[in-house]
C-alpha positions as YAML, in Angstrom:
chain: A
units: angstrom
residues:
- id: 1
  name: UNK
  ca: [-182.31, 80.83, 89.28]
- id: 2
  name: UNK
  ca: [-184.23, 82.19, 91.84]
- id: 3
  name: UNK
  ca: [-186.03, 80.57, 94.42]
- id: 4
  name: UNK
  ca: [-188.78, 81.34, 97.26]
- id: 5
  name: UNK
  ca: [-188.40, 79.10, 100.40]
- id: 6
  name: UNK
  ca: [-191.57, 79.36, 102.74]
- id: 7
  name: UNK
  ca: [-191.36, 77.39, 106.06]
- id: 8
  name: UNK
  ca: [-194.64, 75.46, 106.53]
- id: 9
  name: UNK
  ca: [-196.38, 73.30, 108.69]
- id: 10
  name: UNK
  ca: [-197.81, 71.55, 105.49]
- id: 11
  name: UNK
  ca: [-197.76, 72.35, 101.85]
- id: 12
  name: UNK
  ca: [-199.71, 70.29, 98.84]
- id: 13
  name: UNK
  ca: [-200.13, 70.37, 95.59]
- id: 14
  name: UNK
  ca: [-202.97, 69.33, 93.46]
- id: 15
  name: UNK
  ca: [-203.63, 69.29, 89.55]
- id: 16
  name: UNK
  ca: [-207.03, 69.07, 88.26]
- id: 17
  name: UNK
  ca: [-208.35, 67.91, 91.90]
- id: 18
  name: UNK
  ca: [-205.90, 65.32, 92.26]
- id: 19
  name: UNK
  ca: [-203.02, 65.57, 94.71]
- id: 20
  name: UNK
  ca: [-199.45, 65.18, 93.65]
- id: 21
  name: UNK
  ca: [-197.53, 66.11, 96.44]
- id: 22
  name: UNK
  ca: [-197.96, 66.68, 100.13]
- id: 23
  name: UNK
  ca: [-195.77, 67.46, 102.95]
- id: 24
  name: UNK
  ca: [-196.13, 67.96, 106.84]
- id: 25
  name: UNK
  ca: [-193.25, 70.09, 108.58]
- id: 26
  name: UNK
  ca: [-190.21, 71.21, 106.23]
- id: 27
  name: UNK
  ca: [-190.30, 73.93, 103.20]
- id: 28
  name: UNK
  ca: [-192.34, 74.89, 100.13]
- id: 29
  name: UNK
  ca: [-189.80, 76.28, 97.61]
- id: 30
  name: UNK
  ca: [-190.76, 77.72, 94.04]
- id: 31
  name: UNK
  ca: [-188.17, 77.63, 91.65]
- id: 32
  name: UNK
  ca: [-187.92, 80.09, 88.65]
- id: 33
  name: UNK
  ca: [-185.05, 79.23, 86.02]
- id: 34
  name: UNK
  ca: [-183.54, 81.81, 84.17]
- id: 35
  name: UNK
  ca: [-181.71, 82.01, 80.68]
- id: 36
  name: UNK
  ca: [-177.99, 81.34, 81.34]
- id: 37
  name: UNK
  ca: [-178.37, 79.33, 84.73]
- id: 38
  name: UNK
  ca: [-176.29, 76.68, 84.77]
- id: 39
  name: UNK
  ca: [-175.98, 73.22, 87.03]
- id: 40
  name: UNK
  ca: [-173.35, 75.54, 89.72]
- id: 41
  name: UNK
  ca: [-176.52, 77.45, 90.13]
- id: 42
  name: UNK
  ca: [-178.93, 74.81, 91.04]
- id: 43
  name: UNK
  ca: [-175.92, 73.06, 93.50]
- id: 44
  name: UNK
  ca: [-175.42, 76.53, 95.02]
- id: 45
  name: UNK
  ca: [-179.21, 76.83, 95.43]
- id: 46
  name: UNK
  ca: [-179.53, 73.08, 96.37]
- id: 47
  name: UNK
  ca: [-176.90, 73.60, 99.09]
- id: 48
  name: UNK
  ca: [-178.60, 76.99, 100.58]
- id: 49
  name: UNK
  ca: [-181.73, 75.30, 100.57]
- id: 50
  name: UNK
  ca: [-180.73, 72.45, 102.86]
- id: 51
  name: UNK
  ca: [-178.54, 74.33, 104.93]
- id: 52
  name: UNK
  ca: [-180.66, 77.29, 105.78]
- id: 53
  name: UNK
  ca: [-181.00, 77.83, 109.45]
- id: 54
  name: UNK
  ca: [-184.68, 79.03, 109.81]
- id: 55
  name: UNK
  ca: [-186.37, 76.36, 111.89]
- id: 56
  name: UNK
  ca: [-186.64, 77.13, 115.76]
- id: 57
  name: UNK
  ca: [-184.12, 75.14, 118.23]
- id: 58
  name: UNK
  ca: [-185.13, 74.53, 121.67]
- id: 59
  name: UNK
  ca: [-184.42, 77.83, 122.86]
- id: 60
  name: UNK
  ca: [-187.15, 79.32, 120.26]
- id: 61
  name: UNK
  ca: [-184.18, 80.61, 118.19]
- id: 62
  name: UNK
  ca: [-184.17, 79.88, 114.41]
- id: 63
  name: UNK
  ca: [-180.75, 77.67, 114.41]
- id: 64
  name: UNK
  ca: [-181.89, 74.47, 112.80]
- id: 65
  name: UNK
  ca: [-182.25, 73.54, 108.73]
- id: 66
  name: UNK
  ca: [-184.51, 71.69, 107.31]
- id: 67
  name: UNK
  ca: [-182.22, 68.77, 107.09]
- id: 68
  name: UNK
  ca: [-181.62, 69.06, 111.15]
- id: 69
  name: UNK
  ca: [-185.27, 68.74, 111.88]
- id: 70
  name: UNK
  ca: [-185.76, 65.94, 109.19]
- id: 71
  name: UNK
  ca: [-188.27, 67.96, 107.71]
- id: 72
  name: UNK
  ca: [-189.91, 67.53, 104.24]
- id: 73
  name: UNK
  ca: [-189.65, 69.81, 100.82]
- id: 74
  name: UNK
  ca: [-191.80, 70.52, 98.25]
- id: 75
  name: UNK
  ca: [-190.39, 71.87, 94.94]
- id: 76
  name: UNK
  ca: [-192.70, 73.78, 92.48]
- id: 77
  name: UNK
  ca: [-191.56, 75.30, 89.23]
- id: 78
  name: UNK
  ca: [-192.60, 78.46, 88.60]
- id: 79
  name: UNK
  ca: [-191.29, 80.81, 85.76]
- id: 80
  name: UNK
  ca: [-193.14, 84.14, 86.93]
- id: 81
  name: UNK
  ca: [-190.40, 84.27, 89.41]
- id: 82
  name: UNK
  ca: [-188.17, 85.37, 86.49]
- id: 83
  name: UNK
  ca: [-190.41, 88.39, 85.78]
- id: 84
  name: UNK
  ca: [-189.48, 91.81, 84.97]
- id: 85
  name: UNK
  ca: [-191.72, 94.82, 85.90]
- id: 86
  name: UNK
  ca: [-189.79, 97.70, 84.82]
- id: 87
  name: UNK
  ca: [-191.61, 98.77, 82.21]
- id: 88
  name: UNK
  ca: [-195.24, 99.39, 82.38]
- id: 89
  name: UNK
  ca: [-197.91, 96.97, 84.34]
- id: 90
  name: UNK
  ca: [-197.77, 93.78, 82.57]
- id: 91
  name: UNK
  ca: [-194.92, 91.98, 83.75]
- id: 92
  name: UNK
  ca: [-192.16, 90.49, 80.83]
- id: 93
  name: UNK
  ca: [-190.95, 86.88, 81.13]
- id: 94
  name: UNK
  ca: [-187.91, 87.29, 78.40]
- id: 95
  name: UNK
  ca: [-185.89, 85.99, 81.00]
- id: 96
  name: UNK
  ca: [-187.18, 82.75, 81.77]
- id: 97
  name: UNK
  ca: [-185.81, 79.93, 80.39]
- id: 98
  name: UNK
  ca: [-187.12, 77.45, 77.66]
- id: 99
  name: UNK
  ca: [-188.88, 74.27, 78.34]
- id: 100
  name: UNK
  ca: [-185.86, 72.31, 77.08]
- id: 101
  name: UNK
  ca: [-183.16, 74.29, 79.65]
- id: 102
  name: UNK
  ca: [-185.62, 75.10, 82.66]
- id: 103
  name: UNK
  ca: [-186.91, 71.34, 83.07]
- id: 104
  name: UNK
  ca: [-183.51, 69.74, 83.27]
- id: 105
  name: UNK
  ca: [-182.16, 72.57, 85.74]
- id: 106
  name: UNK
  ca: [-185.43, 72.39, 87.92]
- id: 107
  name: UNK
  ca: [-184.77, 68.62, 87.89]
- id: 108
  name: UNK
  ca: [-181.09, 69.35, 89.05]
- id: 109
  name: UNK
  ca: [-181.92, 71.35, 91.91]
- id: 110
  name: UNK
  ca: [-184.47, 68.69, 93.01]
- id: 111
  name: UNK
  ca: [-182.23, 65.97, 92.57]
- id: 112
  name: UNK
  ca: [-179.19, 67.87, 94.34]
- id: 113
  name: UNK
  ca: [-181.69, 68.77, 97.17]
- id: 114
  name: UNK
  ca: [-182.86, 65.39, 97.71]
- id: 115
  name: UNK
  ca: [-179.20, 64.01, 97.71]
- id: 116
  name: UNK
  ca: [-178.00, 66.46, 100.58]
- id: 117
  name: UNK
  ca: [-181.27, 65.81, 102.61]
- id: 118
  name: UNK
  ca: [-181.10, 62.25, 102.33]
- id: 119
  name: UNK
  ca: [-184.94, 61.80, 101.24]
- id: 120
  name: UNK
  ca: [-186.60, 62.69, 98.17]
- id: 121
  name: UNK
  ca: [-187.78, 66.20, 97.44]
- id: 122
  name: UNK
  ca: [-191.69, 65.99, 96.59]
- id: 123
  name: UNK
  ca: [-192.49, 68.30, 93.25]
- id: 124
  name: UNK
  ca: [-195.02, 69.70, 91.51]
- id: 125
  name: UNK
  ca: [-195.66, 68.83, 87.53]
- id: 126
  name: UNK
  ca: [-193.54, 71.17, 85.05]
- id: 127
  name: UNK
  ca: [-195.90, 73.56, 83.19]
- id: 128
  name: UNK
  ca: [-198.99, 72.16, 84.71]
- id: 129
  name: UNK
  ca: [-202.13, 74.41, 86.17]
- id: 130
  name: UNK
  ca: [-201.12, 73.72, 89.95]
- id: 131
  name: UNK
  ca: [-203.22, 74.81, 92.90]
- id: 132
  name: UNK
  ca: [-200.87, 75.13, 95.79]
- id: 133
  name: UNK
  ca: [-201.63, 75.05, 99.45]
- id: 134
  name: UNK
  ca: [-199.47, 75.93, 102.68]
- id: 135
  name: UNK
  ca: [-199.62, 76.41, 106.15]
- id: 136
  name: UNK
  ca: [-196.85, 79.23, 106.49]
- id: 137
  name: UNK
  ca: [-195.05, 78.84, 109.62]
- id: 138
  name: UNK
  ca: [-194.06, 82.12, 111.01]
- id: 139
  name: UNK
  ca: [-194.43, 83.68, 108.26]
- id: 140
  name: UNK
  ca: [-190.96, 82.86, 107.26]
- id: 141
  name: UNK
  ca: [-190.40, 83.60, 103.84]
- id: 142
  name: UNK
  ca: [-186.97, 83.96, 102.10]
- id: 143
  name: UNK
  ca: [-186.01, 84.74, 98.51]
- id: 144
  name: UNK
  ca: [-182.58, 83.87, 97.15]
- id: 145
  name: UNK
  ca: [-181.13, 84.47, 93.74]
- id: 146
  name: UNK
  ca: [-178.25, 82.46, 92.61]
- id: 147
  name: UNK
  ca: [-176.45, 85.67, 90.69]
- id: 148
  name: UNK
  ca: [-176.66, 87.80, 93.82]
- id: 149
  name: UNK
  ca: [-175.44, 85.20, 96.06]
- id: 150
  name: UNK
  ca: [-177.59, 86.51, 98.84]
...
């Protein structure tokens, strides 16, 4: 699994001019599920997301997690994170997990993250054409791949 974490002042997801998720300060997380990903990947990433210290403390040092600040989270499925651009200019999505695997893995990540935070993670709609808006704070953007564990 690959995730892109963006520290935000606010974020929202709309589908056909209808707001389906909205948060204030917290994280917008884009989630890509690859073939072969397991529940261990989802658990590792959920733990990393909840504990990642990228919010400023009183000394203006990135020392607090989204959990520490009681921040909110929106998770959005995004199969394009699995893109391979090795050959040519058209990305290949051959590594993206199919719907039958990706949906439960994405949901597992969201459920584990919700449990860790003690609050519901808001979500986009899997497979929908979503308009994602955000005010990136910093900007702070972190990419994490569960296979690389970095």
